[in-house]
N, C-alpha and C positions, 0 to 999 in steps of 0.2 A: 504494500500500500504506500509506504514511504517512498520507494523507488519510483512509483507512478507520479507522485507529486513532485519530487525533485530527482528526475532521472539522471541529472548530470553528476550527482554525488555517488561514488562507487562504494555504497554501504557494505555490500557483501564482501568485496575484496579487502576492504579496510578491516572488517571484523575478523576475516580469515587470517590476515597477516598478524593482527594483534594476538589472536588465539595461538598461532604457531610460535610467536615470540615468547609469550608468557609460559606456555606449556613446556617448550624445550628449555627455557631458562630455568624454570623451577626444577626440572628433572636433573639438569646438569649441576646447578648450584647445590642441590641436595646431595649429590654424589661427592662434590668437592667438600661440603661440610662434613660428611661422614669420613672423608680422608684427612680431616683437620687442616684443610687448606683455606686460604683467604677467599671469601665469597667473590671478591672482585675478579679473581682469576677465573672462577667459574662463569661469571658473566661474560668475560672476554672470550672464553673458550666456546660458550654457547653461540655467541655472535659469529665466531669463525666457522662454526658448523653450518649455520643457516644463511650466511652471507652469499651474495650473488656470485662471488668469485671463488667460493669454496670448492676444492676438487671433488668433494662428496657429491655436489649437485651439478657441476658443470659437465661431469662425465655421464650423468643420467638424464638431465633435463636440457633441451635445446635452449641456446641463448636467445633471449627475446629483446635485447637492446644493448646499447653501449653502456659501459660502466659509469663514465662521467655523467651521462644523461640520466642514470638511475631509473631507467624504465624497467619493464618487466624482465626479470632475469633470475635464474635459480628458483628456490622454493617460494620466495616472496613475490607477490604481484606488483608491489610498489615500494621499493626500498627507500624512496625519498621520505616516506612517513617516519623513518627512523631519525632523520635529521630534525624533524619537528619535536619528537619525543626527547631527543638528546638535549636540545636547547632548553626545553621545559625542565629536564632533570638537573641541569647545571643551575638554573635560576632557583629552583626549589631547594637544592642542596645548600647553596650559599646563603639563602634566606634563613633556613633553619639553623645553620651554623652561626649566622649573625646574631641570632637570639641568645646565643651562649656568651656573647661578648658585648656587655654594656660599655658605655663611653669611658668609664673609669679604667677598664682593662686596656682599651685601645690607647688611651692617653699615656699609659705607663710604658708602652713599647714603641711609641711613634717614631722617635728619632733613630733608635736602633734599627727598626724595621726598614726605614727609608735608606739609611746609610749602608747597612750590611746587605740589604736586598739589591741595591744599585751596584755595589762593588762586586757581589757574587755574579750578577747577571753579565756585566760588561767584561769581567775577566774571562768568564766562560765563552762569551761571544768571540773575543779576540783570539783565544787559543784554538777554538774549534775552526774558526776561519783560517788560521794558519795551517792547521793539520789537514783540513780539507784541500787546501791548495797543494800540500805535499802529496796528497793522494791523486793529484792530477786534475782536480775539478777546476772549472773556470772561475773567474772573479765573482760574478753574480751568483753562481751556484753556491760557492763557498760562503758568500756574504749572507744569503738567505738561510743556508743551513746553520751558520753560526748564530743568527738571530733566533731560529727555530729551536735549536738545542740549548740555548741559554735560559729558556723559560720553562719552569717546572709546571706540571699539570695540577692546577688547583683542585679540580674535581677528584682526581685519583688520590692525591695526598690526604685531602680532607676525609675521604671515605675510609682510607686505611687507618687514619688516626681515630676515626669514629668507631670502626669495627674492633680496634684493639683497646678501646677504652682510654685512649690517651688525649682525647680532644680537649679536656679541661686542664691539662698540665700547663705549667708556666711556659715550658719550651714550645708547646703547641701554639700558644698565643703569639709567640714571636714568629713561628713558622707561618701562621695565617697572615700576620701583618706583612711579612716579606712577600707572600704570595699576592696580596692585594697590590703591593708596590710593583711587582713584576707584571701584573695584569695591566696596570697603567702604562708602564714602560713599553709593554707589547703593543698597545694601541699607538704610541708615539713611533715605535719602530716601523709599524706597517705604513704609517703616513710618510715617514722619512724614506723608506725603501721605494715606495711608489714615486715620490718626488725625484729621487735619484734616477730611477728608471726613465721617467718621462722627460725630465728637464736636464738630466745629466749633472745635477747639483743638488745639495741639500736645501730644503725649504725651511729656513729657520723660523719663518712666520708660522708655519703649520705646527712646528714643535712647541713654540711658545704658546700658541693658542690652546693646544691640547693640555699643556701643563696648567695654564690658567683655569681652563674649564674644570679639570680634575680637582684642582685645589679649591675652586669655588664650590663645586658640588659636595665634596667631602667636608669642607669647612662650614658650609651652610647647614649641612645635615647635623653635624656635631654641635653646632651652636644654636641656631634658630630652630631647626627641626626637632631636636631633643626637648625643647620647651613647649612645643605645640602638639606634635603627633601623639606622644604617649598619653597625654590627657584625653585626646579624642578617642583613642583605643579603649581607655578605661571607661569612658562614657558608654561606648558600645557594649563592653563587657558587663556593665551594670544592668543591661536588659536581661541578663542571665539566659540568653538564647545562644547556644553554642554555634548554631548554623550561621547566625548573623555575624558573630565574632570571627568565625572561620572565613566567611566571604570578605569581611572587612580587611583582615590581615593579608589574605591572598590578593585582594585588590591593591593594597599598598605595595605588596611584593612585586607584582607584575607592572603596576603603574610606575614604580621607581625604576624597574629594569628598563621599561620602555623609555622613560625620560633620559636615563643614562645613555641609551642607544641613540636617541634623537640628537643629543649634544655631542655625539661622536666617541663615547666611551663604551666599555664592555658592559653587557647586560649583567654579568657576574658581579661587577662592582656595585651596580644599582641594587641588585637583590640583596647583597650583603649589607649595604647601608640601610635598606628597609628593615632587615632583621635587627640591626643595632637600634633602630628607633623603637621597635617592638620590645626589645630588651630593657628599655628604659621605663616601660609601663609596668603597672602592678599585675597585669594579666599575662606577663611574658611566658610563664610556665604553662598555663592553659593553652595559649596560642601555639606553643611548640608541640604540645601533645596532640592538638587537633591537626596540625599541619604535617606532622611526621609521617603518617601512613601514606599520604599522597606523595610526599617527597620520596619515600622508599621505592614506590612503584616506578616513578619516572627516572630516578637515579639508576635503577636496575636496567631500564631500557637504554639509558645513556651509554652504559658500559657495554651492553650487548651491541649497540650500534657501532661503537668504536671497533669492535672485533669484526662485525659484519661488513664494514665498508673497506676492509683491507684486502689487498690482492695477495692472498696466501700462496697462490700458484707461482708468483714471481720471487718467492723467498730465496731460491737458489741463485738467482741472478745477482742479488745484492748483499747476500749474507755476510761475506767477508768485509765489505765496506761498512755495512751496518754495524757489525760487531766492533770493528775498529773505532767508529765514531761514538758508539755507546760507551766503550771503555774510556775513551778520552773525555767525553762530556761528563760522565759520572765522576771520574777522578778529579777533573778540574772544578766541577761544581762543588764537590765535597771540600776541596782545598780552599776555594774562594770564599765559601760560606764560613769556614773556620777562620779564615783570615779577616773577613769582614766583622764577624762577631768578636774576634780578639781585639780588633782596633777599637771597638766600642766597649771593651772591658766586661764582656759577659762571662759568667761562670763556665768553666770547662765542660761540665756536664750538659748545660743548656746548649752550648755551642756544638757539642758532638751530636746531640739529639737532633738539633736543627739541620746539621750537615747531612746526617744519615737520611733524614726525611726528605730533604730537598734534592739530594743527589740523583735519585733514580728516575722518576717518571717524566716523560715528555708526552703531551697530549693535545688538548683542544686548541690552544693557541699556536703550538708548533705546526699543526696541520693547517690552520687558518693562514699562517704566514706563508708557508710554502705554496698553498693553493692560490693565494693572492699572486705570488710570483709567477706561477704557471699561467694564470688567467691573463696577466698583462704581458706575457711573453718574455719575462725577464730571466727565467731559469729554464733548464732543460726539463722535458716531460718526465724523465726517469726519477727526478728528485721527489715527486709526489709519492709513488709507491715506496721509495726508499724511506721517507719520513714516516710513512705508515708502518713499515716493518719495524723501524726504530721505536715508534710509539708502543707497538704491541709488546716487543721484547722488554722494553724498559718498564712497562706496566706490570709484567710478570715478575721482574726482579725487585720491584719496589717494596713489596711486603717482606721480602727476604732481607733487604737492607734495614728496615725498621726492626725486624726481629734480631738482626745482628747487633743493633745498638743496645738491645736489652742484655745481650751476652757480653759485649765489649766494655760498656761503661761501668758495670759493677766491678769488673776486674781492675779497672784503672783506679777505682775508689778505694780498693783494699790496700 
């Protein structure tokens, strides 16, 4: 009946795709849970199984379209749906995490996060650029790869810290602060790399504009926003209707994410700041409990989508280069974060935990940066599947690095 009224909406294929994603993800993640492995790895593996380029399906089902076009291919009828769910997952994840961090916590690590985060990012960018050049890659390929591999994955790191029960630790507050700084720098890098490609020179005006906009949004949120929005949320909560409160805080979440996107920043930054505003209200804990189940669903689909959109079949073509760049980026990121936190006189334990957490994963922004380079014709087409392979492998080793910190740090304290 619905299809007759709105025939242009592919209801049945959408529901079929969602059913396949959720059923396969639940089976695979249950298996990984039984094997005592991080659930994030189960999500990625499930995505790799059902993705359009998975050897499991490409050998059985005729290809129905081009990969970059994301038309019908493999077991799913419309893989582009994953992109929508993925963005929702990132927004909701950062929003709920933001509720854990009221203004007082953020203020305590502001200078350290900005300084150490910036140092860690640009040291990593420089070294990866140099090593990529040694591997024989061109200038622009090396530059975009250096930028992509200098930025840690906010979604992956936050999920790992959440799953391991470390999200409220003091070192995790510093890690989250540095991730937000990296997200802002990532937006600046994308604008800078685009200006270098098109104009042949750096547009300092674009860089200054982005920095001013980011400072204005964050500063306005933490000063004016914290005095107005929390009171409005408490008034909504006073109605004692959970549905109204849920809709209100989610409206704030997506509204702030949209606003951040409109002014040229990351939706993740907007969602996080919305969570910080909710954290200042008396209803913060209730809002978190109401939002978490929705967040869990879309975050799961986010990680499934990361695995699904990677060309596993091309792994053999770039595996040596990928492993080489992973080893270099992990070691340099670890060392640069240690150096940055040391400069700001942080405790050795906090510095080590931050370095282990930030060293591993490359994800959403890494893929966006390289995709931007491919779209504007600045980098070679092979760089996109290469960064995809690096993102997958680094996501798999990230939980191992966090576990390693639990074994290494107590020994150093003895």
